[in-house]
Phi, psi and omega in degrees: 000139182294144176284160182233133183230141167250131177238113180278148183061044191265008185265349181204167175061224181299321181297317180296315178298324178296312180301314178300315184296312180294317179299322179286353174260022179059036171263135175284118190246134169257108180271111178279145173214167173235294182262341189265059179298316183298322176292321180292319179295320178300314177304315180299314181289323178296318182284331178299327178296334176270006184065035177243131190238128176235161170258149173239146186214120178279124175201136175272112187285003171273000182236119187301322183298320183287324179296311181301317177299326179286321176294314178300320175303317181293319181292318180295329182269319188246345176082000184194165170225118179264322186232135171232122174250107176277094186251329187302139177184162176236162182246166177201130179240106177210149174295143186308316183293347181264353182288125179272163175302320182296316176305310185297310182298323180293313180290326175294318180299308184290322187273318188252307178302325178300323180290318176304308189290312182294321180297316179301318180289322181287323192288344176305324177271332176294320178298326175294320183285342186057039182194145177172162178219113181247126180238123183251133177265110180256234183189155177299333177294335176291341180262314188259337189076152185230128176296135184064023176219046181295314184292317177300313182296321180300319179288327177289322175297322175298322179295318179297318175298319177295323181299308183296318181291322181290327181298319175297320182286323187265350181305314181296346173265014181059033175251125182263142178228120180225163181231139171249125181251094180291150166272218183285121177240141184284086183227171179302323184296336184260011179288352178287343182287138176287167177299324179294321182291318179299318181298322181294315178300319178300318184289337179271352183259123185304327177279353174055046175200167183262142180288154177247154177304329178299329177298327179286319181298325178294325177290323175303312181305319181295311185297327178293318184276329182289149180233018179226019179242120177207155179071019185256145170248109184261116183260121181248101189215015176069013185092004186294327174230119182235000000 
């Protein structure tokens, strides 16, 4: 029976690459989006031209009700959830003293609460199956921290802590939980960097190049197929942080 995957934030950037990769592996994919409806529909149409069919589902992953509706949709249509990729997230670049309560609450809701909530809703079914694969997308900043990115770094570090703790708790139920912490990846989120800043990042990276969303998707493919890796934070960064 074909596996079923939910990918949050699946309409663009790293999420889009993950959706494409899993769908081409004959996995039934529900690509979540919130504001990027046009991109989600285009992704669906582009894959349809390859005779590959995915579901797209609008849900604000900072809201449990909408997450539950997405999970219910998946169960009603496919009867199970084998893979959950918690990819949705937002960035923020601010001096620490300028971060407002609203800023903090918003980024925690979208980046950290969403992982807690989506995972909690999905594992109800994984526990019954005694099988599952959960992959959280964090960041190198969750490991090393980022200047002017305190709130973002804190949420990503929280994801990594949740990953390790949950792997221990869910391991006996044959549910694997891992985290991928990308370095600089060429996505819309990183377009704020100037050409000079990107050049500097390249020069500081041992492989002397910028990562692609597909680099993360390849790791996702491996984690989905592997059955003896759990509780790991895998940093894909070209050697930028060692």
